[in-house]
Z-matrix of the N, CA and C atoms (Angstrom, degrees):
N
C 1 1.429
C 2 1.505 1 108.96
N 3 1.354 2 118.85 1 97.21
C 4 1.433 3 122.32 2 177.78
C 5 1.506 4 105.46 3 -109.83
N 6 1.344 5 117.81 4 132.81
C 7 1.398 6 123.02 5 -175.17
C 8 1.559 7 108.88 6 -111.87
N 9 1.349 8 116.48 7 150.95
C 10 1.423 9 119.40 8 176.46
C 11 1.492 10 107.67 9 -70.61
N 12 1.329 11 117.28 10 153.77
C 13 1.476 12 123.36 11 -179.71
C 14 1.519 13 108.98 12 -58.54
N 15 1.318 14 119.24 13 -36.94
C 16 1.452 15 120.99 14 -175.27
C 17 1.541 16 111.18 15 -78.29
N 18 1.335 17 121.21 16 -6.48
C 19 1.478 18 122.54 17 -179.14
C 20 1.544 19 109.78 18 -65.25
N 21 1.274 20 118.49 19 -31.10
C 22 1.444 21 122.52 20 -174.56
C 23 1.513 22 108.56 21 -139.72
N 24 1.320 23 116.30 22 99.36
C 25 1.450 24 119.97 23 -179.66
C 26 1.511 25 110.11 24 -109.27
N 27 1.282 26 116.18 25 141.38
C 28 1.449 27 125.55 26 174.15
C 29 1.503 28 104.82 27 -153.52
N 30 1.308 29 115.53 28 156.28
C 31 1.482 30 120.79 29 177.80
C 32 1.531 31 111.32 30 -68.88
N 33 1.381 32 114.30 31 -19.55
C 34 1.459 33 120.55 32 -178.99
C 35 1.506 34 109.86 33 -87.94
N 36 1.321 35 118.23 34 148.85
C 37 1.478 36 120.80 35 172.86
C 38 1.503 37 108.80 36 -61.86
N 39 1.293 38 116.54 37 128.66
C 40 1.483 39 120.17 38 178.02
C 41 1.528 40 109.61 39 -141.42
N 42 1.315 41 113.08 40 138.02
C 43 1.449 42 120.81 41 172.68
C 44 1.505 43 108.03 42 -143.57
N 45 1.328 44 114.39 43 158.41
C 46 1.472 45 116.95 44 -178.82
C 47 1.493 46 107.92 45 -134.96
N 48 1.354 47 114.73 46 151.57
C 49 1.471 48 121.24 47 179.73
C 50 1.545 49 107.82 48 -123.09
N 51 1.312 50 114.98 49 154.09
C 52 1.469 51 117.89 50 176.12
C 53 1.559 52 107.50 51 -91.04
N 54 1.296 53 118.68 52 -171.77
C 55 1.437 54 121.88 53 -176.71
C 56 1.499 55 113.12 54 -64.38
N 57 1.292 56 119.64 55 -21.25
C 58 1.463 57 123.78 56 177.43
C 59 1.549 58 114.87 57 -92.19
N 60 1.352 59 115.09 58 1.29
C 61 1.422 60 119.65 59 177.77
C 62 1.551 61 113.25 60 84.33
N 63 1.299 62 116.03 61 14.55
C 64 1.503 63 120.25 62 179.00
C 65 1.526 64 107.12 63 -88.69
N 66 1.326 65 116.26 64 136.45
C 67 1.467 66 121.15 65 -179.67
C 68 1.497 67 108.16 66 -73.53
N 69 1.357 68 114.81 67 123.06
C 70 1.453 69 122.16 68 179.72
C 71 1.556 70 112.74 69 -115.86
N 72 1.293 71 116.36 70 -3.99
C 73 1.452 72 120.98 71 176.00
C 74 1.515 73 108.48 72 -147.87
N 75 1.328 74 115.68 73 140.73
C 76 1.487 75 118.55 74 -175.71
C 77 1.550 76 102.49 75 -154.96
N 78 1.322 77 119.85 76 108.78
C 79 1.458 78 118.56 77 -175.92
C 80 1.496 79 113.53 78 -91.30
N 81 1.310 80 117.13 79 174.35
C 82 1.483 81 120.40 80 -176.61
C 83 1.524 82 113.24 81 -64.79
N 84 1.332 83 115.99 82 -31.14
C 85 1.498 84 117.44 83 175.55
C 86 1.522 85 112.18 84 -68.68
N 87 1.314 86 119.00 85 -31.17
C 88 1.466 87 123.20 86 173.41
C 89 1.517 88 110.23 87 -68.57
N 90 1.303 89 118.81 88 -38.20
C 91 1.457 90 123.55 89 175.55
C 92 1.530 91 110.26 90 -55.77
N 93 1.349 92 115.14 91 -46.14
C 94 1.447 93 119.82 92 -177.27
C 95 1.522 94 111.32 93 -72.65
N 96 1.298 95 118.65 94 -44.81
C 97 1.467 96 124.39 95 -177.05
C 98 1.505 97 112.82 96 -65.17
N 99 1.336 98 115.55 97 -47.53
C 100 1.461 99 120.23 98 -173.98
C 101 1.503 100 113.50 99 -95.28
N 102 1.339 101 116.77 100 -20.38
C 103 1.485 102 121.15 101 176.26
C 104 1.499 103 114.08 102 86.79
N 105 1.311 104 118.31 103 5.42
C 106 1.469 105 121.40 104 176.51
C 107 1.493 106 109.93 105 -102.59
N 108 1.391 107 119.09 106 127.25
C 109 1.419 108 117.56 107 174.97
C 110 1.538 109 112.10 108 -70.52
N 111 1.277 110 116.95 109 158.30
C 112 1.474 111 121.17 110 -176.68
C 113 1.525 112 112.20 111 -55.58
N 114 1.357 113 116.17 112 -44.51
C 115 1.437 114 119.71 113 -176.51
C 116 1.534 115 112.72 114 -60.56
N 117 1.333 116 118.18 115 -24.62
C 118 1.457 117 123.15 116 172.12
C 119 1.533 118 114.32 117 -81.73
N 120 1.344 119 114.39 118 -42.47
C 121 1.496 120 118.61 119 -175.00
C 122 1.519 121 113.50 120 -74.51
N 123 1.335 122 117.25 121 -38.47
C 124 1.456 123 119.16 122 -174.27
C 125 1.540 124 109.89 123 -66.05
N 126 1.333 125 113.68 124 133.76
C 127 1.492 126 121.76 125 -177.03
C 128 1.518 127 114.17 126 85.36
N 129 1.336 128 119.18 127 -9.79
C 130 1.427 129 121.97 128 178.76
C 131 1.562 130 109.75 129 -78.65
N 132 1.250 131 116.82 130 153.41
C 133 1.487 132 125.18 131 170.53
C 134 1.515 133 108.53 132 -71.24
N 135 1.319 134 118.46 133 121.33
C 136 1.443 135 123.27 134 -177.91
C 137 1.540 136 111.77 135 -53.02
N 138 1.318 137 117.65 136 -43.87
C 139 1.444 138 121.29 137 -178.92
C 140 1.485 139 113.86 138 -63.70
N 141 1.356 140 116.21 139 -37.64
C 142 1.439 141 119.74 140 178.77
C 143 1.511 142 112.47 141 -74.36
N 144 1.325 143 116.46 142 -39.23
C 145 1.433 144 117.52 143 -179.39
C 146 1.501 145 113.40 144 -75.82
N 147 1.283 146 119.75 145 -48.71
C 148 1.474 147 125.21 146 -174.02
C 149 1.553 148 113.18 147 -98.74
N 150 1.319 149 115.93 148 -33.05
C 151 1.466 150 119.34 149 178.59
C 152 1.500 151 115.37 150 59.92
N 153 1.331 152 117.55 151 35.58
C 154 1.429 153 120.35 152 -175.49
C 155 1.496 154 115.96 153 -48.88
N 156 1.373 155 116.28 154 137.26
C 157 1.412 156 122.55 155 178.13
C 158 1.533 157 111.91 156 -145.33
N 159 1.350 158 117.06 157 150.46
C 160 1.451 159 118.33 158 -179.27
C 161 1.523 160 111.80 159 -78.24
N 162 1.328 161 116.52 160 -175.77
C 163 1.478 162 120.11 161 -174.50
C 164 1.495 163 112.22 162 -69.42
N 165 1.326 164 118.97 163 -10.22
C 166 1.465 165 123.07 164 175.38
C 167 1.516 166 114.28 165 -99.11
N 168 1.345 167 114.13 166 -0.63
C 169 1.508 168 118.54 167 -179.49
C 170 1.454 169 113.43 168 91.60
N 171 1.366 170 119.89 169 -0.74
C 172 1.462 171 121.53 170 175.18
C 173 1.515 172 112.28 171 -69.61
N 174 1.319 173 114.78 172 140.01
C 175 1.467 174 120.47 173 -177.10
C 176 1.526 175 111.55 174 -68.88
N 177 1.340 176 117.76 175 129.06
C 178 1.440 177 121.39 176 171.53
C 179 1.526 178 109.04 177 -95.59
N 180 1.301 179 115.17 178 -53.42
C 181 1.499 180 123.00 179 -178.19
C 182 1.498 181 110.75 180 -78.08
N 183 1.287 182 114.90 181 143.73
C 184 1.475 183 118.93 182 175.85
C 185 1.503 184 111.96 183 147.84
N 186 1.297 185 118.16 184 -171.29
C 187 1.421 186 123.84 185 -177.53
C 188 1.549 187 113.35 186 -57.60
N 189 1.299 188 114.33 187 -35.53
C 190 1.475 189 118.58 188 -175.01
C 191 1.523 190 112.42 189 -110.91
N 192 1.333 191 116.26 190 38.39
C 193 1.506 192 121.61 191 -177.10
C 194 1.548 193 109.19 192 -60.60
N 195 1.332 194 113.44 193 117.74
C 196 1.498 195 118.47 194 -178.85
C 197 1.512 196 112.79 195 -64.83
N 198 1.344 197 115.48 196 -38.01
C 199 1.473 198 119.22 197 -179.74
C 200 1.501 199 110.02 198 -65.65
N 201 1.304 200 119.74 199 -43.62
C 202 1.466 201 122.53 200 177.48
C 203 1.507 202 110.76 201 -61.83
N 204 1.346 203 118.83 202 -44.02
C 205 1.431 204 120.71 203 179.51
C 206 1.525 205 111.61 204 -62.23
N 207 1.328 206 116.96 205 -41.68
C 208 1.497 207 120.80 206 178.29
C 209 1.497 208 109.63 207 -59.87
N 210 1.336 209 117.68 208 -49.94
C 211 1.447 210 123.80 209 -176.29
C 212 1.504 211 112.89 210 -58.23
N 213 1.351 212 117.58 211 -44.17
C 214 1.429 213 119.28 212 -176.46
C 215 1.573 214 112.16 213 -83.16
N 216 1.331 215 113.95 214 -1.23
C 217 1.491 216 120.17 215 169.44
C 218 1.524 217 108.33 216 -100.20
N 219 1.322 218 115.03 217 7.77
C 220 1.512 219 124.89 218 177.02
C 221 1.545 220 110.56 219 63.34
N 222 1.320 221 112.81 220 39.40
C 223 1.463 222 120.35 221 173.07
C 224 1.520 223 109.54 222 -111.35
N 225 1.293 224 120.26 223 125.88
C 226 1.510 225 120.00 224 179.58
C 227 1.532 226 111.94 225 -68.59
N 228 1.321 227 114.06 226 146.81
C 229 1.431 228 122.12 227 175.92
C 230 1.525 229 108.42 228 -109.07
N 231 1.284 230 117.89 229 138.55
C 232 1.468 231 122.05 230 175.16
C 233 1.470 232 109.12 231 -71.13
N 234 1.363 233 116.72 232 158.54
C 235 1.450 234 122.10 233 173.78
C 236 1.547 235 108.00 234 -62.64
N 237 1.322 236 115.84 235 151.85
C 238 1.455 237 119.29 236 -178.67
C 239 1.534 238 110.30 237 -151.67
N 240 1.296 239 114.08 238 163.77
C 241 1.482 240 120.10 239 175.73
C 242 1.497 241 108.42 240 -94.74
N 243 1.309 242 117.22 241 141.31
C 244 1.436 243 122.82 242 -178.07
C 245 1.513 244 109.78 243 -149.17
N 246 1.302 245 118.25 244 146.50
C 247 1.468 246 121.09 245 171.64
C 248 1.470 247 109.27 246 -103.22
N 249 1.372 248 116.15 247 132.89
C 250 1.443 249 121.94 248 175.73
C 251 1.531 250 108.81 249 -118.78
N 252 1.332 251 113.92 250 150.70
C 253 1.458 252 119.05 251 175.04
C 254 1.482 253 109.21 252 -87.00
N 255 1.308 254 116.40 253 126.84
C 256 1.483 255 120.52 254 178.24
C 257 1.542 256 110.95 255 -85.76
N 258 1.322 257 114.57 256 172.93
C 259 1.474 258 119.79 257 -179.43
C 260 1.518 259 111.91 258 -58.75
N 261 1.345 260 116.97 259 -28.41
C 262 1.449 261 119.23 260 -179.07
C 263 1.570 262 112.46 261 -79.81
N 264 1.356 263 114.19 262 -2.41
C 265 1.505 264 117.14 263 -177.53
C 266 1.513 265 114.25 264 90.91
N 267 1.325 266 115.10 265 -7.21
C 268 1.504 267 120.64 266 179.59
C 269 1.514 268 109.92 267 -78.83
N 270 1.322 269 115.09 268 142.28
C 271 1.467 270 120.75 269 174.79
C 272 1.563 271 106.50 270 -92.78
N 273 1.338 272 114.71 271 132.38
C 274 1.475 273 120.22 272 176.60
C 275 1.455 274 109.05 273 -131.72
N 276 1.356 275 115.66 274 144.51
C 277 1.440 276 121.00 275 -179.46
C 278 1.532 277 110.39 276 -89.36
N 279 1.306 278 116.57 277 140.20
C 280 1.432 279 124.78 278 -179.93
C 281 1.526 280 112.59 279 -131.02
N 282 1.280 281 116.47 280 148.31
C 283 1.457 282 121.65 281 165.03
C 284 1.565 283 105.82 282 -91.69
N 285 1.287 284 116.57 283 128.82
C 286 1.472 285 122.71 284 -170.38
C 287 1.500 286 108.75 285 -126.27
N 288 1.324 287 114.80 286 131.61
C 289 1.511 288 123.59 287 170.98
C 290 1.474 289 108.19 288 -117.89
N 291 1.298 290 119.83 289 146.94
C 292 1.450 291 123.34 290 -179.29
C 293 1.526 292 109.92 291 -125.97
N 294 1.353 293 113.79 292 144.37
C 295 1.435 294 120.79 293 175.25
C 296 1.493 295 108.54 294 -137.47
N 297 1.342 296 119.03 295 131.77
C 298 1.476 297 124.48 296 175.42
C 299 1.510 298 106.76 297 -81.65
N 300 1.359 299 114.81 298 125.77
C 301 1.465 300 123.67 299 -176.91
C 302 1.515 301 106.20 300 -115.94
N 303 1.355 302 115.20 301 134.82
C 304 1.456 303 124.18 302 178.47
C 305 1.502 304 110.27 303 -112.07
N 306 1.343 305 117.61 304 136.28
C 307 1.482 306 117.02 305 176.35
C 308 1.560 307 108.27 306 -97.08
N 309 1.314 308 116.69 307 -179.34
C 310 1.428 309 123.26 308 -174.97
C 311 1.538 310 112.13 309 -66.89
N 312 1.297 311 117.46 310 -23.53
C 313 1.473 312 122.33 311 -180.00
C 314 1.513 313 113.82 312 -90.98
N 315 1.380 314 117.56 313 0.85
C 316 1.426 315 119.74 314 179.71
C 317 1.486 316 113.95 315 94.10
N 318 1.319 317 116.77 316 0.93
C 319 1.461 318 120.03 317 176.75
C 320 1.518 319 113.54 318 -73.25
N 321 1.292 320 119.20 319 154.20
C 322 1.452 321 121.22 320 -177.81
C 323 1.504 322 109.74 321 -125.85
N 324 1.355 323 114.92 322 152.25
C 325 1.472 324 122.09 323 169.03
C 326 1.468 325 108.87 324 -145.03
N 327 1.322 326 117.33 325 151.75
C 328 1.417 327 123.53 326 179.25
C 329 1.557 328 107.87 327 -102.01
N 330 1.339 329 116.11 328 109.33
C 331 1.393 330 121.86 329 179.85
C 332 1.509 331 113.01 330 -87.09
N 333 1.315 332 117.22 331 126.85
C 334 1.451 333 124.37 332 177.20
C 335 1.528 334 109.67 333 -102.76
N 336 1.243 335 118.83 334 128.75
C 337 1.468 336 123.48 335 174.36
C 338 1.528 337 106.12 336 -115.85
N 339 1.323 338 115.82 337 120.04
C 340 1.451 339 122.34 338 -170.47
C 341 1.536 340 112.56 339 -117.73
N 342 1.303 341 115.97 340 141.66
C 343 1.467 342 123.76 341 171.56
C 344 1.480 343 107.42 342 -124.94
N 345 1.350 344 117.71 343 129.71
C 346 1.419 345 122.98 344 176.54
C 347 1.505 346 106.11 345 -61.92
N 348 1.351 347 118.66 346 135.37
C 349 1.480 348 123.17 347 -172.54
C 350 1.545 349 109.71 348 -60.74
N 351 1.326 350 119.48 349 -29.92
C 352 1.467 351 120.40 350 -178.08
C 353 1.570 352 110.77 351 -69.90
N 354 1.388 353 117.60 352 -20.01
C 355 1.413 354 122.99 353 178.39
C 356 1.550 355 113.17 354 -79.45
N 357 1.355 356 114.28 355 -16.14
C 358 1.492 357 118.50 356 -174.08
C 359 1.479 358 110.93 357 -82.81
N 360 1.351 359 115.23 358 143.75
C 361 1.458 360 121.85 359 177.39
C 362 1.490 361 107.71 360 -113.32
N 363 1.331 362 117.80 361 121.89
C 364 1.490 363 121.42 362 176.72
C 365 1.482 364 109.32 363 -76.77
N 366 1.356 365 116.44 364 142.41
C 367 1.433 366 122.34 365 174.34
C 368 1.490 367 111.13 366 -80.87
């Protein structure tokens, strides 16, 4: 299930992966924030493209992504901080929220909504 970029627009960077970790949605805000155009990101393995890792350097994205496993077992994941590699090769920290989305045919995708950490205001 690959969706056009315009199918889901939000001002926030958003991308979604399927059960295999392949990127099936990449919006225009993600293009700007990560630096990868949609035609490059779509169909890529999330772990290979973004290489998400936690603040300690532990891998988030990849074959055994715990967040993806939880989502597809219909268990909610709390928001978390993660560092992603941008197109320029720079690592940037993001606040990440995930939502499991179901289509009319019963397919599922894990939608990631990302905010660059510099944009966040602490209370």
